[in-house]
Structure formats: C-alpha cells, structure tokens
C-alpha positions in Angstrom: 13.9 5.5 -11.1 15.7 7.9 -8.8 13.6 9.6 -6.2 15.4 12.4 -4.4 15.3 12.9 -0.6 12.8 15.8 -0.6 10.2 13.8 -2.4 10.9 10.6 -0.4 10.6 12.6 2.8 7.3 14.1 1.7 5.9 10.6 0.9 7.2 9.2 4.2 5.8 12.1 6.3 2.4 11.9 4.5 2.2 8.1 5.3 3.6 8.5 8.9 1.2 11.2 10.1 -1.8 9.4 8.6 -0.8 6.0 10.0 -0.1 7.6 13.4 -3.5 9.4 13.5 -5.5 6.5 12.3 -3.6 4.1 14.6 -4.3 6.4 17.5 -8.0 6.7 16.9 -8.4 3.0 15.9 -6.2 1.8 18.8 -8.2 4.0 21.3 -11.5 2.7 20.1 -10.6 -1.0 19.9 -8.6 -0.8 23.1 -11.4 0.9 25.0 -13.9 -1.7 23.7 -11.6 -4.6 24.6 -10.9 -3.2 28.0 -14.5 -2.5 28.7 -15.5 -6.0 27.6 -12.8 -7.6 29.7 -13.8 -5.6 32.7 -17.5 -6.4 32.2 -16.7 -10.1 31.9 -15.0 -10.1 35.2 -11.3 -10.0 34.1 -10.7 -6.4 35.2 -7.1 -7.3 36.0 -6.5 -8.4 32.3 -8.3 -5.4 30.8 -5.1 -3.3 30.2 -3.5 -6.4 28.4 -6.5 -7.0 26.2 -6.8 -3.2 25.5 -3.2 -3.0 24.5 -3.3 -6.1 22.2 -6.5 -4.7 20.5 -4.8 -1.4 20.0 -1.8 -3.0 18.4 -4.0 -5.0 16.1 -5.9 -1.9 15.1 -2.7 -0.1 14.2 -1.9 -2.6 11.4 -4.8 -1.8 9.1 -4.6 1.8 10.1 -1.0 2.1 8.9 -1.9 0.3 5.7 -4.8 2.9 5.1 -2.4 5.7 5.8 0.2 4.4 3.3 -2.5 3.8 0.7 -3.8 7.4 1.0 -0.3 8.8 1.0 0.6 6.9 -2.1 -2.6 8.0 -3.8 -1.8 11.6 -3.0 1.8 11.4 -4.2 1.5 9.0 -7.0 0.9 11.5 -9.8 4.2 13.3 -9.0 6.1 10.0 -8.7 4.8 9.0 -12.1 5.9 12.3 -13.5 9.4 11.6 -12.1 9.4 8.2 -13.7 8.3 9.6 -17.1 11.0 12.2 -17.0 13.7 9.5 -16.3 12.5 7.0 -18.9 14.7 6.9 -22.0 12.9 7.7 -25.3 13.6 4.3 -26.8 11.7 2.3 -24.2 8.2 1.1 -25.3 5.6 1.2 -22.4 4.3 -2.2 -21.6 0.7 -1.0 -22.0 1.3 -0.3 -25.7 2.3 -3.9 -26.5 -0.5 -6.0 -27.9 -0.7 -9.7 -28.5 -0.7 -10.5 -32.2 -1.4 -14.2 -31.8 -4.0 -15.5 -34.3 -7.4 -16.0 -32.6 -7.5 -19.8 -33.1 -4.1 -20.5 -31.6 -3.9 -21.6 -28.0 -0.3 -20.4 -27.7 0.5 -17.7 -25.1 1.5 -14.4 -26.5 4.9 -14.6 -24.9 5.7 -17.7 -27.1 4.3 -16.0 -30.2 6.6 -12.9 -29.7 9.6 -15.1 -28.8 9.3 -17.1 -32.0 8.3 -14.3 -34.3 11.8 -13.2 -35.0 13.0 -16.7 -36.1 
C-alpha cells in the first residue's frame, strides 16, 4: 500500500497534537501529585525529580491514546486507499472459509494445502 505524504502528514499531525496535549495534561497532573506527595513526605528537595519522572511516565499512555484516536479518525480513509490499490484478482482473507469436515481434527491450513493434490 502506498500512502502519499499529504495523508501521512495528516495522520502524523493528528497523533502528534493529541499525544502532546494528553501528555501535557497527564504529565502536569501526575507531576503535581508526585511533587506534592514528595514535599509532604519531607523530601522537598527531591520533589522536582519525582514530578519529572511521573510526568514522563504519564506521557507514555497519553501518546498511545493520541495515536489510537488519530488512527481511529483516519482509518476509513486509509482503508479506502488500500482498497483502491488492491488488484482485482486478490481474494480478501475474510472471505476464505474453512471447508474441513466437522469430525476432523486437522487445522484448516492443512486441509487447504492438501486439497489440490
């Protein structure tokens, strides 16, 4: 599948701004909580360190959420691109059905591999 630069840039930007926004909010909240707890526990000199580590940790699931939402938003147009580029003689995998007899305990892949012999 060939994805051209305008579509790739749109997907990237969609994921980037979502990940940055969610990371900023999540990092601020977890960093503030960790800094407050460190200060409250008597480790006020370590509060910035704990806050920074918590902020970095929050950015990982935040970026994953941003990527998921960006792909969900752009997936229909990516599927359309893939369908336009699929040759007409290719059979979609979803249309293949297992034709193994019900009493056999042989995987479908072996049944299809030996069917042409």
